[in-house]
Backbone atoms as SQL, in Angstrom:
CREATE TABLE atoms (id INTEGER PRIMARY KEY, chain TEXT, resi INTEGER, resn TEXT, atom TEXT, x REAL, y REAL, z REAL);
INSERT INTO atoms VALUES
  (1, 'A', 1, 'MET', 'N', 0.482, -8.557, 17.817),
  (2, 'A', 1, 'MET', 'CA', 1.201, -8.044, 16.661),
  (3, 'A', 1, 'MET', 'C', 1.151, -6.515, 16.705),
  (4, 'A', 2, 'SER', 'N', 2.293, -5.885, 16.517),
  (5, 'A', 2, 'SER', 'CA', 2.364, -4.423, 16.572),
  (6, 'A', 2, 'SER', 'C', 1.800, -3.809, 15.292),
  (7, 'A', 3, 'ASN', 'N', 1.515, -2.506, 15.373),
  (8, 'A', 3, 'ASN', 'CA', 1.025, -1.795, 14.191),
  (9, 'A', 3, 'ASN', 'C', 2.046, -1.836, 13.063),
  (10, 'A', 4, 'ILE', 'N', 3.335, -1.774, 13.402),
  (11, 'A', 4, 'ILE', 'CA', 4.372, -1.821, 12.370),
  (12, 'A', 4, 'ILE', 'C', 4.265, -3.144, 11.606),
  (13, 'A', 5, 'GLU', 'N', 4.139, -4.230, 12.332),
  (14, 'A', 5, 'GLU', 'CA', 4.026, -5.541, 11.685),
  (15, 'A', 5, 'GLU', 'C', 2.782, -5.632, 10.810),
  (16, 'A', 6, 'LYS', 'N', 1.663, -5.142, 11.317),
  (17, 'A', 6, 'LYS', 'CA', 0.409, -5.181, 10.552),
  (18, 'A', 6, 'LYS', 'C', 0.518, -4.356, 9.273),
  (19, 'A', 7, 'VAL', 'N', 1.103, -3.161, 9.395),
  (20, 'A', 7, 'VAL', 'CA', 1.266, -2.278, 8.238),
  (21, 'A', 7, 'VAL', 'C', 2.160, -2.941, 7.193),
  (22, 'A', 8, 'VAL', 'N', 3.266, -3.506, 7.621),
  (23, 'A', 8, 'VAL', 'CA', 4.194, -4.140, 6.685),
  (24, 'A', 8, 'VAL', 'C', 3.543, -5.337, 5.995),
  (25, 'A', 9, 'LEU', 'N', 2.838, -6.156, 6.741),
  (26, 'A', 9, 'LEU', 'CA', 2.182, -7.320, 6.135),
  (27, 'A', 9, 'LEU', 'C', 1.134, -6.909, 5.104),
  (28, 'A', 10, 'LYS', 'N', 0.342, -5.901, 5.434),
  (29, 'A', 10, 'LYS', 'CA', -0.692, -5.444, 4.498),
  (30, 'A', 10, 'LYS', 'C', -0.066, -4.852, 3.235),
  (31, 'A', 11, 'THR', 'N', 0.965, -4.037, 3.408),
  (32, 'A', 11, 'THR', 'CA', 1.568, -3.405, 2.231),
  (33, 'A', 11, 'THR', 'C', 2.316, -4.425, 1.382),
  (34, 'A', 12, 'ARG', 'N', 2.912, -5.436, 2.017),
  (35, 'A', 12, 'ARG', 'CA', 3.564, -6.493, 1.234),
  (36, 'A', 12, 'ARG', 'C', 2.559, -7.222, 0.365),
  (37, 'A', 13, 'ARG', 'N', 1.371, -7.433, 0.879),
  (38, 'A', 13, 'ARG', 'CA', 0.313, -8.086, 0.090),
  (39, 'A', 13, 'ARG', 'C', -0.047, -7.228, -1.124),
  (40, 'A', 14, 'LEU', 'N', -0.178, -5.931, -0.919),
  (41, 'A', 14, 'LEU', 'CA', -0.492, -5.031, -2.031),
  (42, 'A', 14, 'LEU', 'C', 0.641, -4.994, -3.051),
  (43, 'A', 15, 'GLU', 'N', 1.881, -4.976, -2.572),
  (44, 'A', 15, 'GLU', 'CA', 3.033, -5.003, -3.474),
  (45, 'A', 15, 'GLU', 'C', 3.021, -6.276, -4.308),
  (46, 'A', 16, 'SER', 'N', 2.713, -7.381, -3.685),
  (47, 'A', 16, 'SER', 'CA', 2.653, -8.662, -4.388),
  (48, 'A', 16, 'SER', 'C', 1.574, -8.648, -5.472),
  (49, 'A', 17, 'LEU', 'N', 0.426, -8.108, -5.147),
  (50, 'A', 17, 'LEU', 'CA', -0.653, -8.010, -6.137),
  (51, 'A', 17, 'LEU', 'C', -0.251, -7.116, -7.309),
  (52, 'A', 18, 'LEU', 'N', 0.403, -6.010, -7.021),
  (53, 'A', 18, 'LEU', 'CA', 0.839, -5.110, -8.093),
  (54, 'A', 18, 'LEU', 'C', 1.843, -5.801, -9.007),
  (55, 'A', 19, 'ARG', 'N', 2.755, -6.549, -8.419),
  (56, 'A', 19, 'ARG', 'CA', 3.753, -7.259, -9.231),
  (57, 'A', 19, 'ARG', 'C', 3.112, -8.366, -10.069),
  (58, 'A', 20, 'SER', 'N', 2.248, -9.155, -9.463),
  (59, 'A', 20, 'SER', 'CA', 1.694, -10.323, -10.166),
  (60, 'A', 20, 'SER', 'C', 0.574, -9.965, -11.130),
  (61, 'A', 21, 'GLN', 'N', -0.286, -9.025, -10.780),
  (62, 'A', 21, 'GLN', 'CA', -1.448, -8.727, -11.607),
  (63, 'A', 21, 'GLN', 'C', -1.246, -7.555, -12.570),
  (64, 'A', 22, 'TYR', 'N', -0.341, -6.642, -12.206),
  (65, 'A', 22, 'TYR', 'CA', -0.155, -5.436, -13.022),
  (66, 'A', 22, 'TYR', 'C', 1.274, -5.288, -13.532),
  (67, 'A', 23, 'HIS', 'N', 2.105, -6.313, -13.323),
  (68, 'A', 23, 'HIS', 'CA', 3.482, -6.347, -13.804),
  (69, 'A', 23, 'HIS', 'C', 4.282, -5.115, -13.371),
  (70, 'A', 24, 'ALA', 'N', 4.045, -4.686, -12.140),
  (71, 'A', 24, 'ALA', 'CA', 4.741, -3.525, -11.584),
  (72, 'A', 24, 'ALA', 'C', 6.191, -3.886, -11.279),
  (73, 'A', 25, 'GLU', 'N', 7.036, -2.875, -11.374),
  (74, 'A', 25, 'GLU', 'CA', 8.455, -3.050, -11.081),
  (75, 'A', 25, 'GLU', 'C', 8.905, -1.932, -10.153),
  (76, 'A', 26, 'GLY', 'N', 9.831, -2.255, -9.270),
  (77, 'A', 26, 'GLY', 'CA', 10.370, -1.267, -8.350),
  (78, 'A', 26, 'GLY', 'C', 10.575, -1.869, -6.986),
  (79, 'A', 27, 'LYS', 'N', 11.123, -1.067, -6.099),
  (80, 'A', 27, 'LYS', 'CA', 11.431, -1.554, -4.755),
  (81, 'A', 27, 'LYS', 'C', 10.310, -1.271, -3.767),
  (82, 'A', 28, 'GLY', 'N', 9.808, -0.067, -3.744),
  (83, 'A', 28, 'GLY', 'CA', 8.787, 0.302, -2.771),
  (84, 'A', 28, 'GLY', 'C', 7.428, 0.460, -3.417),
  (85, 'A', 29, 'LEU', 'N', 6.442, 0.657, -2.579),
  (86, 'A', 29, 'LEU', 'CA', 5.067, 0.778, -3.070),
  (87, 'A', 29, 'LEU', 'C', 4.903, 1.973, -4.004),
  (88, 'A', 30, 'HIS', 'N', 5.535, 3.104, -3.681),
  (89, 'A', 30, 'HIS', 'CA', 5.444, 4.266, -4.577),
  (90, 'A', 30, 'HIS', 'C', 6.001, 3.932, -5.963),
  (91, 'A', 31, 'GLN', 'N', 7.161, 3.276, -6.026),
  (92, 'A', 31, 'GLN', 'CA', 7.764, 2.907, -7.311),
  (93, 'A', 31, 'GLN', 'C', 6.886, 1.918, -8.069),
  (94, 'A', 32, 'LEU', 'N', 6.325, 0.975, -7.346),
  (95, 'A', 32, 'LEU', 'CA', 5.458, -0.012, -7.991),
  (96, 'A', 32, 'LEU', 'C', 4.235, 0.660, -8.607),
  (97, 'A', 33, 'VAL', 'N', 3.622, 1.568, -7.876),
  (98, 'A', 33, 'VAL', 'CA', 2.443, 2.276, -8.390),
  (99, 'A', 33, 'VAL', 'C', 2.825, 3.084, -9.625),
  (100, 'A', 34, 'THR', 'N', 3.933, 3.794, -9.561),
  (101, 'A', 34, 'THR', 'CA', 4.369, 4.611, -10.694),
  (102, 'A', 34, 'THR', 'C', 4.615, 3.757, -11.931),
  (103, 'A', 35, 'SER', 'N', 5.195, 2.574, -11.749),
  (104, 'A', 35, 'SER', 'CA', 5.553, 1.739, -12.890),
  (105, 'A', 35, 'SER', 'C', 4.350, 1.154, -13.627),
  (106, 'A', 36, 'CYS', 'N', 3.200, 1.081, -12.971),
  (107, 'A', 36, 'CYS', 'CA', 2.031, 0.490, -13.629),
  (108, 'A', 36, 'CYS', 'C', 0.806, 1.389, -13.541),
  (109, 'A', 37, 'GLU', 'N', 1.035, 2.656, -13.285),
  (110, 'A', 37, 'GLU', 'CA', -0.047, 3.620, -13.060),
  (111, 'A', 37, 'GLU', 'C', -1.097, 3.608, -14.168),
  (112, 'A', 38, 'GLU', 'N', -0.648, 3.493, -15.420),
  (113, 'A', 38, 'GLU', 'CA', -1.591, 3.544, -16.546),
  (114, 'A', 38, 'GLU', 'C', -2.484, 2.304, -16.620),
  (115, 'A', 39, 'ARG', 'N', -2.118, 1.237, -15.932),
  (116, 'A', 39, 'ARG', 'CA', -2.920, 0.009, -15.939),
  (117, 'A', 39, 'ARG', 'C', -3.814, -0.137, -14.712),
  (118, 'A', 40, 'LEU', 'N', -3.647, 0.747, -13.753),
  (119, 'A', 40, 'LEU', 'CA', -4.413, 0.656, -12.509),
  (120, 'A', 40, 'LEU', 'C', -5.743, 1.384, -12.607),
  (121, 'A', 41, 'PRO', 'N', -6.746, 0.891, -11.903),
  (122, 'A', 41, 'PRO', 'CA', -7.996, 1.657, -11.795),
  (123, 'A', 41, 'PRO', 'C', -7.686, 3.022, -11.182),
  (124, 'A', 42, 'HIS', 'N', -8.230, 4.069, -11.769),
  (125, 'A', 42, 'HIS', 'CA', -7.883, 5.436, -11.384),
  (126, 'A', 42, 'HIS', 'C', -8.112, 5.709, -9.897),
  (127, 'A', 43, 'ASP', 'N', -9.212, 5.237, -9.344),
  (128, 'A', 43, 'ASP', 'CA', -9.525, 5.536, -7.949),
  (129, 'A', 43, 'ASP', 'C', -8.597, 4.824, -6.967),
  (130, 'A', 44, 'VAL', 'N', -7.903, 3.785, -7.411),
  (131, 'A', 44, 'VAL', 'CA', -7.001, 3.033, -6.542),
  (132, 'A', 44, 'VAL', 'C', -5.667, 3.752, -6.364),
  (133, 'A', 45, 'ILE', 'N', -5.252, 4.514, -7.348),
  (134, 'A', 45, 'ILE', 'CA', -3.941, 5.160, -7.317),
  (135, 'A', 45, 'ILE', 'C', -3.791, 6.060, -6.098),
  (136, 'A', 46, 'LYS', 'N', -4.764, 6.909, -5.858),
  (137, 'A', 46, 'LYS', 'CA', -4.696, 7.835, -4.719),
  (138, 'A', 46, 'LYS', 'C', -4.656, 7.059, -3.402),
  (139, 'A', 47, 'LYS', 'N', -5.438, 6.004, -3.307),
  (140, 'A', 47, 'LYS', 'CA', -5.461, 5.184, -2.094),
  (141, 'A', 47, 'LYS', 'C', -4.111, 4.513, -1.869),
  (142, 'A', 48, 'LEU', 'N', -3.509, 3.992, -2.934),
  (143, 'A', 48, 'LEU', 'CA', -2.211, 3.336, -2.809),
  (144, 'A', 48, 'LEU', 'C', -1.127, 4.330, -2.405),
  (145, 'A', 49, 'ARG', 'N', -1.198, 5.548, -2.909),
  (146, 'A', 49, 'ARG', 'CA', -0.221, 6.582, -2.528),
  (147, 'A', 49, 'ARG', 'C', -0.362, 6.912, -1.041),
  (148, 'A', 50, 'PHE', 'N', -1.593, 7.003, -0.569),
  (149, 'A', 50, 'PHE', 'CA', -1.852, 7.239, 0.855),
  (150, 'A', 50, 'PHE', 'C', -1.247, 6.115, 1.694),
  (151, 'A', 51, 'ILE', 'N', -1.504, 4.873, 1.293),
  (152, 'A', 51, 'ILE', 'CA', -0.983, 3.708, 2.012),
  (153, 'A', 51, 'ILE', 'C', 0.537, 3.718, 2.024),
  (154, 'A', 52, 'ALA', 'N', 1.151, 4.007, 0.882),
  (155, 'A', 52, 'ALA', 'CA', 2.614, 4.027, 0.792),
  (156, 'A', 52, 'ALA', 'C', 3.214, 5.105, 1.691),
  (157, 'A', 53, 'THR', 'N', 2.586, 6.254, 1.737),
  (158, 'A', 53, 'THR', 'CA', 3.085, 7.346, 2.575),
  (159, 'A', 53, 'THR', 'C', 3.013, 6.978, 4.049),
  (160, 'A', 54, 'ILE', 'N', 1.887, 6.433, 4.472),
  (161, 'A', 54, 'ILE', 'CA', 1.740, 6.024, 5.873),
  (162, 'A', 54, 'ILE', 'C', 2.718, 4.905, 6.201),
  (163, 'A', 55, 'ARG', 'N', 2.850, 3.947, 5.306),
  (164, 'A', 55, 'ARG', 'CA', 3.778, 2.830, 5.523),
  (165, 'A', 55, 'ARG', 'C', 5.197, 3.350, 5.735),
  (166, 'A', 56, 'ASN', 'N', 5.624, 4.279, 4.898),
  (167, 'A', 56, 'ASN', 'CA', 6.973, 4.833, 5.021),
  (168, 'A', 56, 'ASN', 'C', 7.156, 5.568, 6.350),
  (169, 'A', 57, 'LYS', 'N', 6.139, 6.301, 6.771),
  (170, 'A', 57, 'LYS', 'CA', 6.227, 7.002, 8.048),
  (171, 'A', 57, 'LYS', 'C', 6.317, 6.020, 9.209),
  (172, 'A', 58, 'VAL', 'N', 5.482, 4.984, 9.183),
  (173, 'A', 58, 'VAL', 'CA', 5.476, 3.989, 10.259),
  (174, 'A', 58, 'VAL', 'C', 6.836, 3.302, 10.371),
  (175, 'A', 59, 'VAL', 'N', 7.420, 2.967, 9.230),
  (176, 'A', 59, 'VAL', 'CA', 8.673, 2.211, 9.232),
  (177, 'A', 59, 'VAL', 'C', 9.893, 3.099, 9.472),
  (178, 'A', 60, 'HIS', 'N', 9.905, 4.309, 8.930),
  (179, 'A', 60, 'HIS', 'CA', 11.127, 5.110, 8.926),
  (180, 'A', 60, 'HIS', 'C', 11.181, 6.259, 9.926),
  (181, 'A', 61, 'GLU', 'N', 10.039, 6.742, 10.398),
  (182, 'A', 61, 'GLU', 'CA', 10.054, 7.883, 11.309),
  (183, 'A', 61, 'GLU', 'C', 9.969, 7.401, 12.754),
  (184, 'A', 62, 'ASP', 'N', 11.011, 7.683, 13.498),
  (185, 'A', 62, 'ASP', 'CA', 11.064, 7.279, 14.901),
  (186, 'A', 62, 'ASP', 'C', 9.946, 7.966, 15.680),
  (187, 'A', 63, 'GLY', 'N', 9.169, 7.187, 16.393),
  (188, 'A', 63, 'GLY', 'CA', 8.109, 7.738, 17.224),
  (189, 'A', 63, 'GLY', 'C', 6.802, 8.006, 16.502),
  (190, 'A', 64, 'TYR', 'N', 6.719, 7.708, 15.206),
  (191, 'A', 64, 'TYR', 'CA', 5.470, 7.949, 14.481),
  (192, 'A', 64, 'TYR', 'C', 4.400, 6.986, 14.995),
  (193, 'A', 65, 'GLU', 'N', 3.239, 7.511, 15.276),
  (194, 'A', 65, 'GLU', 'CA', 2.109, 6.706, 15.731),
  (195, 'A', 65, 'GLU', 'C', 1.024, 6.703, 14.669),
  (196, 'A', 66, 'LEU', 'N', 0.533, 5.537, 14.345),
  (197, 'A', 66, 'LEU', 'CA', -0.572, 5.395, 13.400),
  (198, 'A', 66, 'LEU', 'C', -1.843, 5.818, 14.116),
  (199, 'A', 67, 'GLU', 'N', -2.282, 7.050, 13.854),
  (200, 'A', 67, 'GLU', 'CA', -3.393, 7.630, 14.598),
  (201, 'A', 67, 'GLU', 'C', -4.741, 7.019, 14.225),
  (202, 'A', 68, 'ASP', 'N', -4.993, 6.842, 12.948),
  (203, 'A', 68, 'ASP', 'CA', -6.296, 6.330, 12.506),
  (204, 'A', 68, 'ASP', 'C', -6.092, 4.987, 11.814),
  (205, 'A', 69, 'SER', 'N', -5.817, 3.985, 12.599),
  (206, 'A', 69, 'SER', 'CA', -5.532, 2.665, 12.027),
  (207, 'A', 69, 'SER', 'C', -6.736, 2.086, 11.299),
  (208, 'A', 70, 'GLN', 'N', -7.938, 2.409, 11.759),
  (209, 'A', 70, 'GLN', 'CA', -9.139, 1.873, 11.104),
  (210, 'A', 70, 'GLN', 'C', -9.219, 2.350, 9.655),
  (211, 'A', 71, 'THR', 'N', -8.974, 3.630, 9.412),
  (212, 'A', 71, 'THR', 'CA', -9.000, 4.168, 8.049),
  (213, 'A', 71, 'THR', 'C', -7.892, 3.543, 7.211),
  (214, 'A', 72, 'PHE', 'N', -6.696, 3.440, 7.785),
  (215, 'A', 72, 'PHE', 'CA', -5.576, 2.863, 7.049),
  (216, 'A', 72, 'PHE', 'C', -5.886, 1.434, 6.610),
  (217, 'A', 73, 'PHE', 'N', -6.310, 0.595, 7.548),
  (218, 'A', 73, 'PHE', 'CA', -6.536, -0.814, 7.218),
  (219, 'A', 73, 'PHE', 'C', -7.771, -1.017, 6.341),
  (220, 'A', 74, 'SER', 'N', -8.781, -0.181, 6.470),
  (221, 'A', 74, 'SER', 'CA', -9.936, -0.307, 5.571),
  (222, 'A', 74, 'SER', 'C', -9.558, 0.119, 4.154),
  (223, 'A', 75, 'THR', 'N', -8.678, 1.104, 4.030),
  (224, 'A', 75, 'THR', 'CA', -8.186, 1.508, 2.708),
  (225, 'A', 75, 'THR', 'C', -7.346, 0.392, 2.095),
  (226, 'A', 76, 'CYS', 'N', -6.531, -0.261, 2.897),
  (227, 'A', 76, 'CYS', 'CA', -5.761, -1.415, 2.416),
  (228, 'A', 76, 'CYS', 'C', -6.687, -2.506, 1.906),
  (229, 'A', 77, 'TRP', 'N', -7.720, -2.787, 2.666),
  (230, 'A', 77, 'TRP', 'CA', -8.675, -3.831, 2.295),
  (231, 'A', 77, 'TRP', 'C', -9.379, -3.483, 0.987),
  (232, 'A', 78, 'GLU', 'N', -9.787, -2.212, 0.838),
  (233, 'A', 78, 'GLU', 'CA', -10.440, -1.767, -0.400),
  (234, 'A', 78, 'GLU', 'C', -9.514, -1.951, -1.598),
  (235, 'A', 79, 'CYS', 'N', -8.258, -1.565, -1.448),
  (236, 'A', 79, 'CYS', 'CA', -7.293, -1.703, -2.546),
  (237, 'A', 79, 'CYS', 'C', -7.045, -3.172, -2.879),
  (238, 'A', 80, 'GLU', 'N', -6.903, -3.979, -1.849),
  (239, 'A', 80, 'GLU', 'CA', -6.678, -5.401, -2.087),
  (240, 'A', 80, 'GLU', 'C', -7.855, -6.012, -2.845),
  (241, 'A', 81, 'ARG', 'N', -9.047, -5.641, -2.472),
  (242, 'A', 81, 'ARG', 'CA', -10.243, -6.137, -3.145),
  (243, 'A', 81, 'ARG', 'C', -10.297, -5.673, -4.608),
  (244, 'A', 82, 'GLU', 'N', -9.931, -4.425, -4.845),
  (245, 'A', 82, 'GLU', 'CA', -9.978, -3.879, -6.209),
  (246, 'A', 82, 'GLU', 'C', -8.849, -4.438, -7.097),
  (247, 'A', 83, 'LEU', 'N', -7.728, -4.794, -6.499),
  (248, 'A', 83, 'LEU', 'CA', -6.593, -5.272, -7.287),
  (249, 'A', 83, 'LEU', 'C', -6.625, -6.795, -7.512),
  (250, 'A', 84, 'THR', 'N', -7.428, -7.491, -6.737),
  (251, 'A', 84, 'THR', 'CA', -7.509, -8.946, -6.868),
  (252, 'A', 84, 'THR', 'C', -8.457, -9.305, -8.001),
  (253, 'A', 85, 'PRO', 'N', -7.971, -10.145, -8.929),
  (254, 'A', 85, 'PRO', 'CA', -8.836, -10.508, -10.068),
  (255, 'A', 85, 'PRO', 'C', -9.995, -11.396, -9.647);
């Protein structure tokens, strides 16, 4: 599985959690975070913004390489754990 696939799968899981647990609305992760920002744990917001930015670069920027995949995926895991009831 490529890094693009892994990134998309992880971010889709986070988007799903935001929609189901925090009633977020929007198309992308940035919009979802903005729509429910006041209901999110404060420390998660910055992490989700980081994840959304990297996700957008991986998907939209030709030739972008995920340099520190360990940090990215551990941040995803932390957010998923914090957002799961």
